[in-house]
Each structure stands twice: as structure tokens, then as C-alpha cells.
PDB file of N, CA, C and O in Angstrom:
ATOM      1  N   SER A   1     113.399  80.666  85.494  1.00  0.00           N
ATOM      2  CA  SER A   1     113.730  81.311  84.239  1.00  0.00           C
ATOM      3  C   SER A   1     113.465  82.834  84.369  1.00  0.00           C
ATOM      4  O   SER A   1     112.736  83.298  85.245  1.00  0.00           O
ATOM      5  N   VAL A   2     114.078  83.546  83.476  1.00  0.00           N
ATOM      6  CA  VAL A   2     113.925  85.007  83.451  1.00  0.00           C
ATOM      7  C   VAL A   2     113.273  85.392  82.126  1.00  0.00           C
ATOM      8  O   VAL A   2     113.681  84.931  81.060  1.00  0.00           O
ATOM      9  N   GLN A   3     112.267  86.233  82.212  1.00  0.00           N
ATOM     10  CA  GLN A   3     111.607  86.756  81.013  1.00  0.00           C
ATOM     11  C   GLN A   3     111.567  88.248  81.073  1.00  0.00           C
ATOM     12  O   GLN A   3     111.471  88.807  82.165  1.00  0.00           O
ATOM     13  N   ALA A   4     111.636  88.934  79.937  1.00  0.00           N
ATOM     14  CA  ALA A   4     111.570  90.347  79.895  1.00  0.00           C
ATOM     15  C   ALA A   4     110.318  90.793  79.115  1.00  0.00           C
ATOM     16  O   ALA A   4     109.945  90.184  78.113  1.00  0.00           O
ATOM     17  N   GLY A   5     109.686  91.867  79.602  1.00  0.00           N
ATOM     18  CA  GLY A   5     108.561  92.410  78.912  1.00  0.00           C
ATOM     19  C   GLY A   5     108.706  93.917  78.864  1.00  0.00           C
ATOM     20  O   GLY A   5     109.285  94.520  79.768  1.00  0.00           O
ATOM     21  N   PHE A   6     108.193  94.512  77.836  1.00  0.00           N
ATOM     22  CA  PHE A   6     108.329  95.982  77.690  1.00  0.00           C
ATOM     23  C   PHE A   6     106.935  96.609  77.628  1.00  0.00           C
ATOM     24  O   PHE A   6     106.038  96.074  76.977  1.00  0.00           O
ATOM     25  N   SER A   7     106.765  97.716  78.291  1.00  0.00           N
ATOM     26  CA  SER A   7     105.479  98.361  78.415  1.00  0.00           C
ATOM     27  C   SER A   7     104.858  98.970  77.157  1.00  0.00           C
ATOM     28  O   SER A   7     103.659  98.816  76.924  1.00  0.00           O
ATOM     29  N   PRO A   8     105.669  99.667  76.337  1.00  0.00           N
ATOM     30  CA  PRO A   8     105.033 100.357  75.221  1.00  0.00           C
ATOM     31  C   PRO A   8     104.137  99.503  74.323  1.00  0.00           C
ATOM     32  O   PRO A   8     103.073  99.955  73.902  1.00  0.00           O
ATOM     33  N   GLU A   9     104.561  98.269  74.027  1.00  0.00           N
ATOM     34  CA  GLU A   9     103.734  97.434  73.185  1.00  0.00           C
ATOM     35  C   GLU A   9     102.876  96.469  73.994  1.00  0.00           C
ATOM     36  O   GLU A   9     102.192  95.628  73.411  1.00  0.00           O
ATOM     37  N   GLY A  10     102.895  96.565  75.300  1.00  0.00           N
ATOM     38  CA  GLY A  10     102.033  95.757  76.142  1.00  0.00           C
ATOM     39  C   GLY A  10     102.512  94.429  76.578  1.00  0.00           C
ATOM     40  O   GLY A  10     101.782  93.728  77.280  1.00  0.00           O
ATOM     41  N   SER A  11     103.715  94.024  76.204  1.00  0.00           N
ATOM     42  CA  SER A  11     104.166  92.667  76.596  1.00  0.00           C
ATOM     43  C   SER A  11     104.465  92.590  78.053  1.00  0.00           C
ATOM     44  O   SER A  11     104.389  91.498  78.617  1.00  0.00           O
ATOM     45  N   ALA A  12     104.805  93.686  78.717  1.00  0.00           N
ATOM     46  CA  ALA A  12     105.066  93.666  80.151  1.00  0.00           C
ATOM     47  C   ALA A  12     103.845  93.324  80.929  1.00  0.00           C
ATOM     48  O   ALA A  12     103.932  92.567  81.896  1.00  0.00           O
ATOM     49  N   GLU A  13     102.675  93.859  80.548  1.00  0.00           N
ATOM     50  CA  GLU A  13     101.437  93.535  81.300  1.00  0.00           C
ATOM     51  C   GLU A  13     101.055  92.101  81.063  1.00  0.00           C
ATOM     52  O   GLU A  13     100.616  91.429  81.997  1.00  0.00           O
ATOM     53  N   GLN A  14     101.203  91.599  79.850  1.00  0.00           N
ATOM     54  CA  GLN A  14     100.926  90.247  79.576  1.00  0.00           C
ATOM     55  C   GLN A  14     101.781  89.265  80.421  1.00  0.00           C
ATOM     56  O   GLN A  14     101.291  88.266  80.947  1.00  0.00           O
ATOM     57  N   LEU A  15     103.082  89.609  80.519  1.00  0.00           N
ATOM     58  CA  LEU A  15     103.994  88.813  81.311  1.00  0.00           C
ATOM     59  C   LEU A  15     103.598  88.853  82.786  1.00  0.00           C
ATOM     60  O   LEU A  15     103.639  87.813  83.443  1.00  0.00           O
ATOM     61  N   VAL A  16     103.221  89.997  83.328  1.00  0.00           N
ATOM     62  CA  VAL A  16     102.770  90.117  84.715  1.00  0.00           C
ATOM     63  C   VAL A  16     101.542  89.291  84.959  1.00  0.00           C
ATOM     64  O   VAL A  16     101.453  88.574  85.955  1.00  0.00           O
ATOM     65  N   LEU A  17     100.577  89.388  84.042  1.00  0.00           N
ATOM     66  CA  LEU A  17      99.310  88.621  84.177  1.00  0.00           C
ATOM     67  C   LEU A  17      99.611  87.117  84.171  1.00  0.00           C
ATOM     68  O   LEU A  17      99.071  86.384  85.000  1.00  0.00           O
ATOM     69  N   LYS A  18     100.437  86.658  83.278  1.00  0.00           N
ATOM     70  CA  LYS A  18     100.769  85.256  83.186  1.00  0.00           C
ATOM     71  C   LYS A  18     101.439  84.759  84.461  1.00  0.00           C
ATOM     72  O   LYS A  18     101.136  83.674  84.958  1.00  0.00           O
ATOM     73  N   THR A  19     102.347  85.565  84.978  1.00  0.00           N
ATOM     74  CA  THR A  19     103.060  85.219  86.232  1.00  0.00           C
ATOM     75  C   THR A  19     102.064  85.142  87.401  1.00  0.00           C
ATOM     76  O   THR A  19     102.118  84.200  88.192  1.00  0.00           O
ATOM     77  N   ILE A  20     101.178  86.100  87.515  1.00  0.00           N
ATOM     78  CA  ILE A  20     100.163  86.095  88.592  1.00  0.00           C
ATOM     79  C   ILE A  20      99.257  84.865  88.460  1.00  0.00           C
ATOM     80  O   ILE A  20      98.993  84.156  89.431  1.00  0.00           O
ATOM     81  N   GLU A  21      98.781  84.631  87.198  1.00  0.00           N
ATOM     82  CA  GLU A  21      97.829  83.587  86.983  1.00  0.00           C
ATOM     83  C   GLU A  21      98.410  82.151  87.233  1.00  0.00           C
ATOM     84  O   GLU A  21      97.668  81.213  87.529  1.00  0.00           O
ATOM     85  N   THR A  22      99.740  82.022  87.104  1.00  0.00           N
ATOM     86  CA  THR A  22     100.346  80.702  87.292  1.00  0.00           C
ATOM     87  C   THR A  22     100.976  80.528  88.655  1.00  0.00           C
ATOM     88  O   THR A  22     101.529  79.468  88.948  1.00  0.00           O
ATOM     89  N   ALA A  23     100.904  81.547  89.495  1.00  0.00           N
ATOM     90  CA  ALA A  23     101.484  81.471  90.847  1.00  0.00           C
ATOM     91  C   ALA A  23     100.744  80.441  91.660  1.00  0.00           C
ATOM     92  O   ALA A  23      99.517  80.375  91.596  1.00  0.00           O
ATOM     93  N   GLN A  24     101.445  79.644  92.414  1.00  0.00           N
ATOM     94  CA  GLN A  24     100.777  78.581  93.174  1.00  0.00           C
ATOM     95  C   GLN A  24     100.916  78.791  94.698  1.00  0.00           C
ATOM     96  O   GLN A  24     100.051  78.374  95.468  1.00  0.00           O
ATOM     97  N   HIS A  25     102.010  79.439  95.115  1.00  0.00           N
ATOM     98  CA  HIS A  25     102.258  79.509  96.532  1.00  0.00           C
ATOM     99  C   HIS A  25     102.254  80.956  97.064  1.00  0.00           C
ATOM    100  O   HIS A  25     101.571  81.229  98.052  1.00  0.00           O
ATOM    101  N   ASN A  26     102.985  81.876  96.447  1.00  0.00           N
ATOM    102  CA  ASN A  26     103.004  83.247  96.940  1.00  0.00           C
ATOM    103  C   ASN A  26     103.321  84.215  95.822  1.00  0.00           C
ATOM    104  O   ASN A  26     103.895  83.845  94.798  1.00  0.00           O
ATOM    105  N   ILE A  27     102.938  85.452  96.036  1.00  0.00           N
ATOM    106  CA  ILE A  27     103.266  86.539  95.171  1.00  0.00           C
ATOM    107  C   ILE A  27     103.832  87.671  95.981  1.00  0.00           C
ATOM    108  O   ILE A  27     103.231  88.071  96.978  1.00  0.00           O
ATOM    109  N   ARG A  28     104.942  88.189  95.596  1.00  0.00           N
ATOM    110  CA  ARG A  28     105.561  89.370  96.243  1.00  0.00           C
ATOM    111  C   ARG A  28     105.597  90.437  95.180  1.00  0.00           C
ATOM    112  O   ARG A  28     106.257  90.272  94.155  1.00  0.00           O
ATOM    113  N   LEU A  29     104.919  91.496  95.401  1.00  0.00           N
ATOM    114  CA  LEU A  29     104.797  92.564  94.406  1.00  0.00           C
ATOM    115  C   LEU A  29     105.149  93.879  95.052  1.00  0.00           C
ATOM    116  O   LEU A  29     104.618  94.221  96.109  1.00  0.00           O
ATOM    117  N   MET A  30     106.037  94.616  94.427  1.00  0.00           N
ATOM    118  CA  MET A  30     106.402  95.941  94.924  1.00  0.00           C
ATOM    119  C   MET A  30     106.297  96.915  93.777  1.00  0.00           C
ATOM    120  O   MET A  30     106.927  96.739  92.734  1.00  0.00           O
ATOM    121  N   GLY A  31     105.512  97.926  93.973  1.00  0.00           N
ATOM    122  CA  GLY A  31     105.433  98.970  92.966  1.00  0.00           C
ATOM    123  C   GLY A  31     104.851 100.195  93.562  1.00  0.00           C
ATOM    124  O   GLY A  31     104.060 100.124  94.503  1.00  0.00           O
ATOM    125  N   TYR A  32     105.234 101.345  93.021  1.00  0.00           N
ATOM    126  CA  TYR A  32     104.728 102.621  93.514  1.00  0.00           C
ATOM    127  C   TYR A  32     103.219 102.686  93.248  1.00  0.00           C
ATOM    128  O   TYR A  32     102.432 103.057  94.119  1.00  0.00           O
ATOM    129  N   SER A  33     102.850 102.324  92.051  1.00  0.00           N
ATOM    130  CA  SER A  33     101.415 102.330  91.694  1.00  0.00           C
ATOM    131  C   SER A  33     101.241 101.563  90.416  1.00  0.00           C
ATOM    132  O   SER A  33     102.184 101.410  89.640  1.00  0.00           O
ATOM    133  N   PHE A  34     100.048 101.080  90.191  1.00  0.00           N
ATOM    134  CA  PHE A  34      99.704 100.526  88.896  1.00  0.00           C
ATOM    135  C   PHE A  34      98.253 100.791  88.602  1.00  0.00           C
ATOM    136  O   PHE A  34      97.453 100.911  89.530  1.00  0.00           O
ATOM    137  N   THR A  35      97.884 100.886  87.338  1.00  0.00           N
ATOM    138  CA  THR A  35      96.544 101.312  86.986  1.00  0.00           C
ATOM    139  C   THR A  35      95.815 100.279  86.137  1.00  0.00           C
ATOM    140  O   THR A  35      94.773 100.591  85.561  1.00  0.00           O
ATOM    141  N   SER A  36      96.324  99.083  86.045  1.00  0.00           N
ATOM    142  CA  SER A  36      95.688  98.045  85.176  1.00  0.00           C
ATOM    143  C   SER A  36      94.613  97.304  85.934  1.00  0.00           C
ATOM    144  O   SER A  36      94.902  96.599  86.901  1.00  0.00           O
ATOM    145  N   PRO A  37      93.375  97.460  85.503  1.00  0.00           N
ATOM    146  CA  PRO A  37      92.288  96.675  86.097  1.00  0.00           C
ATOM    147  C   PRO A  37      92.470  95.174  85.939  1.00  0.00           C
ATOM    148  O   PRO A  37      92.023  94.392  86.778  1.00  0.00           O
ATOM    149  N   GLU A  38      93.128  94.778  84.860  1.00  0.00           N
ATOM    150  CA  GLU A  38      93.351  93.333  84.656  1.00  0.00           C
ATOM    151  C   GLU A  38      94.326  92.753  85.689  1.00  0.00           C
ATOM    152  O   GLU A  38      94.168  91.622  86.148  1.00  0.00           O
ATOM    153  N   VAL A  39      95.335  93.556  86.041  1.00  0.00           N
ATOM    154  CA  VAL A  39      96.268  93.097  87.086  1.00  0.00           C
ATOM    155  C   VAL A  39      95.534  93.019  88.428  1.00  0.00           C
ATOM    156  O   VAL A  39      95.734  92.061  89.175  1.00  0.00           O
ATOM    157  N   VAL A  40      94.703  93.989  88.748  1.00  0.00           N
ATOM    158  CA  VAL A  40      93.946  93.968  89.983  1.00  0.00           C
ATOM    159  C   VAL A  40      93.070  92.713  90.059  1.00  0.00           C
ATOM    160  O   VAL A  40      93.061  92.025  91.080  1.00  0.00           O
ATOM    161  N   ARG A  41      92.347  92.419  88.999  1.00  0.00           N
ATOM    162  CA  ARG A  41      91.506  91.257  88.921  1.00  0.00           C
ATOM    163  C   ARG A  41      92.324  89.962  89.076  1.00  0.00           C
ATOM    164  O   ARG A  41      91.886  89.037  89.761  1.00  0.00           O
ATOM    165  N   ALA A  42      93.490  89.890  88.454  1.00  0.00           N
ATOM    166  CA  ALA A  42      94.324  88.706  88.544  1.00  0.00           C
ATOM    167  C   ALA A  42      94.824  88.538  89.973  1.00  0.00           C
ATOM    168  O   ALA A  42      94.881  87.411  90.466  1.00  0.00           O
ATOM    169  N   LEU A  43      95.189  89.625  90.654  1.00  0.00           N
ATOM    170  CA  LEU A  43      95.693  89.498  92.056  1.00  0.00           C
ATOM    171  C   LEU A  43      94.577  89.063  92.981  1.00  0.00           C
ATOM    172  O   LEU A  43      94.797  88.252  93.881  1.00  0.00           O
ATOM    173  N   ILE A  44      93.365  89.598  92.771  1.00  0.00           N
ATOM    174  CA  ILE A  44      92.234  89.188  93.574  1.00  0.00           C
ATOM    175  C   ILE A  44      91.924  87.696  93.362  1.00  0.00           C
ATOM    176  O   ILE A  44      91.664  86.964  94.317  1.00  0.00           O
ATOM    177  N   SER A  45      91.958  87.267  92.107  1.00  0.00           N
ATOM    178  CA  SER A  45      91.715  85.859  91.795  1.00  0.00           C
ATOM    179  C   SER A  45      92.755  84.926  92.432  1.00  0.00           C
ATOM    180  O   SER A  45      92.418  83.852  92.930  1.00  0.00           O
ATOM    181  N   ALA A  46      94.016  85.354  92.407  1.00  0.00           N
ATOM    182  CA  ALA A  46      95.096  84.563  92.990  1.00  0.00           C
ATOM    183  C   ALA A  46      94.890  84.449  94.525  1.00  0.00           C
ATOM    184  O   ALA A  46      95.072  83.376  95.100  1.00  0.00           O
ATOM    185  N   LYS A  47      94.513  85.552  95.163  1.00  0.00           N
ATOM    186  CA  LYS A  47      94.250  85.545  96.620  1.00  0.00           C
ATOM    187  C   LYS A  47      93.097  84.600  96.922  1.00  0.00           C
ATOM    188  O   LYS A  47      93.154  83.845  97.892  1.00  0.00           O
ATOM    189  N   ARG A  48      92.079  84.631  96.123  1.00  0.00           N
ATOM    190  CA  ARG A  48      90.933  83.758  96.360  1.00  0.00           C
ATOM    191  C   ARG A  48      91.242  82.275  96.183  1.00  0.00           C
ATOM    192  O   ARG A  48      90.594  81.419  96.786  1.00  0.00           O
ATOM    193  N   ARG A  49      92.243  81.982  95.346  1.00  0.00           N
ATOM    194  CA  ARG A  49      92.622  80.545  95.166  1.00  0.00           C
ATOM    195  C   ARG A  49      93.697  80.131  96.169  1.00  0.00           C
ATOM    196  O   ARG A  49      94.227  79.022  96.089  1.00  0.00           O
ATOM    197  N   GLY A  50      94.025  81.027  97.123  1.00  0.00           N
ATOM    198  CA  GLY A  50      94.877  80.622  98.232  1.00  0.00           C
ATOM    199  C   GLY A  50      96.360  81.018  98.105  1.00  0.00           C
ATOM    200  O   GLY A  50      97.192  80.561  98.888  1.00  0.00           O
ATOM    201  N   VAL A  51      96.674  81.835  97.154  1.00  0.00           N
ATOM    202  CA  VAL A  51      98.047  82.306  96.967  1.00  0.00           C
ATOM    203  C   VAL A  51      98.328  83.347  98.044  1.00  0.00           C
ATOM    204  O   VAL A  51      97.576  84.308  98.201  1.00  0.00           O
ATOM    205  N   ASP A  52      99.405  83.150  98.775  1.00  0.00           N
ATOM    206  CA  ASP A  52      99.826  84.095  99.828  1.00  0.00           C
ATOM    207  C   ASP A  52     100.365  85.342  99.201  1.00  0.00           C
ATOM    208  O   ASP A  52     101.105  85.290  98.218  1.00  0.00           O
ATOM    209  N   MET A  53      99.984  86.505  99.786  1.00  0.00           N
ATOM    210  CA  MET A  53     100.444  87.784  99.263  1.00  0.00           C
ATOM    211  C   MET A  53     101.056  88.611 100.352  1.00  0.00           C
ATOM    212  O   MET A  53     101.504  89.730 100.099  1.00  0.00           O
TER     213      MET A  53
END
């Protein structure tokens, strides 16, 4: 399925976090930079539970 999130009201970050938190096998992320500590924590948590990055 496809979902859209928009940054000004914060729905994009929530969508990214939900996607990371529910990943079971792998995560492919490409971005110039990001500054969200919550996204960093979610990525670390996913790696620790065995998700390939």
C-alpha cells in the first residue's frame, strides 16, 4: 500500500516511524540528512531486532 505524509504538521515523521517500527526484514533509507532523534532511535531499535539495513 502507499501512504502519504506531510512534514509541516508532522504526519510525515509519524509515517516514517510507523514504517520503521513495523519493518521485519529490511529497511532501505536514502536521504541527504535528517535531524529527528526519534527516527534515529527507531532505526537503532530496528537494527537491534535484526532488521537488515
